[in-house]
C-alpha positions in Angstrom: -20.2 -36.4 -19.8 -20.1 -34.1 -16.6 -17.6 -31.3 -16.6 -15.3 -31.4 -13.6 -15.2 -28.1 -11.7 -12.0 -26.1 -12.1 -9.7 -25.9 -9.1 -9.4 -22.3 -7.7 -6.4 -20.3 -8.9 -3.8 -20.1 -6.2 -3.8 -16.5 -4.9 -0.6 -14.5 -5.3 0.9 -12.7 -2.3 0.5 -8.9 -2.6 0.5 -5.8 -0.5 -1.2 -2.4 -0.9 -0.5 0.9 0.9 -3.1 3.3 2.2 -1.2 6.6 2.1 -2.6 9.2 4.6 -2.0 12.9 5.2 -3.4 15.4 7.6 -6.2 17.8 6.6 -8.2 20.6 8.2 -11.9 19.6 8.3 -13.8 22.0 6.0 -17.4 20.5 6.0 -19.8 20.5 9.0 -20.7 16.8 8.4 -17.1 15.6 7.9 -14.8 16.1 10.9 -12.1 13.7 9.6 -8.6 15.2 10.1 -6.9 13.1 7.5 -7.1 12.4 3.8 -6.5 9.2 1.8 -4.6 8.9 -1.5 -6.0 6.9 -4.4 -4.8 6.8 -8.0 -6.6 5.8 -11.3 -5.2 2.8 -13.1 -4.3 3.3 -16.7 -7.3 2.5 -18.9 -5.3 0.0 -20.9 -4.4 -2.1 -17.9 -5.9 -5.5 -18.1 -6.5 -5.7 -14.4 -8.9 -3.0 -13.1 -8.1 -0.5 -15.9 -9.8 2.8 -15.2 -10.4 2.0 -11.5 -9.1 4.0 -8.5 -6.9 2.0 -6.3 -4.4 2.3 -3.4 -0.7 1.9 -4.5 0.5 -1.6 -4.3 1.3 -4.8 -6.2 2.3 -8.5 -6.0 5.4 -10.3 -4.8 8.6 -9.9 -6.8 11.7 -12.2 -6.8 13.8 -9.5 -5.1 11.4 -9.4 -2.2 12.2 -12.9 -1.0 16.0 -12.6 -1.0 18.1 -12.7 2.1 19.5 -9.3 1.3 16.0 -7.8 1.3 15.1 -9.4 4.6 18.3 -8.0 6.2 17.4 -4.5 5.1 14.1 -4.5 7.1 14.3 -2.2 10.1 11.9 -1.5 12.9 9.5 -4.4 12.3 7.3 -5.5 15.3 8.4 -9.1 15.1 6.0 -10.3 17.8 3.1 -9.0 15.8 4.5 -10.1 12.5 4.8 -13.7 13.8 1.0 -13.8 13.9 1.0 -13.6 10.1 3.1 -16.7 9.5 0.0 -18.5 8.5 -0.2 -16.2 5.5 3.5 -16.3 4.6 6.4 -18.0 6.3 8.4 -14.8 6.5 5.9 -11.9 7.1 8.5 -9.2 6.7 7.9 -9.6 3.0 4.6 -7.7 3.3 6.5 -4.6 4.4 9.1 -5.1 1.7 6.5 -5.3 -1.1 4.5 -2.3 0.3 7.6 0.0 0.5 8.9 -1.1 -2.9 5.6 -0.7 -4.7 4.9 2.7 -3.0 8.2 4.1 -4.2 7.9 2.6 -7.7 4.4 3.8 -8.3 4.3 7.1 -6.4 7.9 8.1 -5.6 7.2 8.2 -1.9 10.1 6.6 -0.1 9.7 5.0 3.4 13.3 4.3 3.9 15.3 4.9 7.1 18.8 5.3 8.2 20.2 2.8 10.6 19.1 5.1 13.4 15.5 4.6 12.4 15.1 8.1 11.1 13.4 8.6 7.7 15.5 9.7 4.8 15.1 13.4 4.1 14.3 14.2 0.5 15.5 17.6 -0.4 16.7 19.6 -3.4 20.2 18.0 -3.2 19.0 14.4 -3.6 15.5 14.8 -5.1 16.7 14.2 -8.7 18.8 11.2 -7.7 15.8 9.5 -6.1 13.6 10.3 -9.1 16.2 8.6 -11.2 16.1 5.5 -8.9 12.3 5.4 -9.2 12.6 5.4 -13.0 15.3 2.7 -12.9 13.0 0.6 -10.7 10.0 1.1 -13.1 12.1 -0.1 -16.0 13.5 -3.1 -14.1 17.0 -1.8 -14.4 17.4 -1.8 -10.6 16.0 -3.5 -7.5 14.7 -1.7 -4.5 17.0 -3.5 -2.2 20.1 -2.6 -4.3 19.0 1.1 -4.2 18.8 0.9 -0.4 22.2 -0.8 -0.1 23.8 1.9 -2.3 22.3 4.7 -0.2 22.9 2.9 3.1 19.2 2.9 3.8 16.7 0.3 5.2 13.0 -0.6 4.6 11.3 1.6 7.2 8.9 -1.0 8.5 8.1 0.9 11.7 6.5 3.6 9.5 4.0 1.2 8.0 1.1 -0.2 10.1 -0.6 -3.5 9.2 -4.3 -2.9 8.6 -5.7 -6.3 7.5 -6.0 -8.9 4.8 -8.3 -9.7 1.9 -8.2 -12.8 -0.3 -9.8 -12.6 -3.8 -12.8 -15.0 -4.0 -12.1 -18.6 -5.3 -14.2 -18.1 -8.4 -12.0 -15.3 -9.7 -9.6 -16.1 -12.6 -7.0 -13.6 -11.1 -6.5 -13.9 -7.4 -4.5 -12.1 -4.8 -3.8 -12.6 -1.1 -3.5 -8.9 -0.3 -2.2 -7.4 2.9 -3.4 -3.8 3.6 -1.0 -1.4 5.3 -1.2 2.2 6.5 1.4 4.9 6.4 1.6 8.7 6.7 3.2 10.6 3.9 6.6 11.9 5.0 7.2 15.6 5.2 8.7 17.2 2.1 7.9 14.3 -0.2 5.5 14.7 -3.1 3.7 12.2 -5.3 5.4 11.4 -8.6 3.1 8.8 -10.4 4.4 6.0 -12.6 2.3 7.0 -15.6 2.4 3.6 -17.3 0.3 2.3 -14.5 -1.4 5.2 -12.7 -2.6 8.2 -14.6 -4.0 10.6 -12.0 -4.3 10.8 -8.2 -6.8 12.2 -5.8 -6.8 13.1 -2.1 -9.9 13.2 0.1 -11.3 12.1 3.4 -12.8 8.6 3.4 -16.3 10.1 3.3 -15.4 12.4 0.3 -14.0 9.5 -1.7 -17.0 7.3 -1.0 -19.2 10.2 -2.1 -17.3 10.3 -5.4 -17.9 6.6 -5.8 -21.6 6.9 -5.0 -22.0 9.6 -7.6 -20.2 7.4 -10.2 -17.4 9.9 -10.5 -14.8 7.2 -9.8 -14.8 3.4 -10.0 -13.6 1.2 -7.0 -14.0 -2.4 -6.1 -14.9 -4.1 -2.8 -11.5 -4.0 -1.1 -11.1 -0.3 -1.6 -14.8 0.4 -0.6 -14.5 -1.8 2.5 -11.2 -0.1 3.6 -12.7 3.4 3.1 -15.8 2.5 5.1 -13.5 1.2 7.9 -11.3 4.3 7.8 -14.4 6.5 8.0 -14.7 5.5 11.7 -11.5 7.3 12.7 -11.0 11.0 13.2 -7.2 11.2 13.2 -4.3 9.3 11.6 -3.2 8.2 15.1 -6.6 6.7 15.8 -6.3 4.7 12.6 -2.8 3.6 13.6 -3.9 2.7 17.1 -6.8 0.6 15.9 -5.0 -1.0 13.0 -4.1 -4.2 14.9 -7.4 -4.6 16.7 -10.1 -4.0 14.1 -9.7 -7.1 12.0 -10.7 -10.7 12.7 -8.7 -13.6 11.5 -6.4 -11.2 9.6 -9.3 -10.4 7.2 -10.8 -7.0 6.6 -14.2 -6.5 8.2 -17.0 -5.5 6.0 -18.6 -2.6 7.8 -22.4 -2.4 7.7 
């Protein structure tokens, strides 16, 4: 009796954040003026354990709430409307990205009502570290944290970079939106050690060299993204090209 082919698993909406910072070029064959952050997933993680990834994750119940949508500030709605074929309310991609970045790395892309980023300093540093821990332990939601602090999801600080959907034959599938942002001044990485065990910074070329030498493990979405970022010299160039360098909202595989 012939076996009927299994229907593909429905991909889960997700977002990943490519965190950038400025660097001084120190090699003659690498004039890139920015670095990319990647972190190693805990070896015990069932999904991509031991691989280096960009911070990110999948949709959460709090992300789709009315309260969350009302806390999004600075989103380019004309551009976001182009993404309605992916999800009916595209602001959710920015909500997921900002929430996951804070939970996994402690980097907070939250703004005041004026649009200015929150300043993390010695006076409030421990309080926001406590919020990060509460979020990790599911004792608090990102939106509630923002409401308490009179802050908003800083969507204008996060640039859409593309989309990649896991192939249909995969048993675990994600419809992942890739977004870029620059690390805010005076903020430092504080990894969620249950998920991410160590982090690295490097130019796209440097990280690709680590991969080619088998010093780190990455999969196609990360490889493709690094190859694409390698085209740009500055963070601003990457931002300026972020909306133009993908076709049909899918990441281009660079040759």
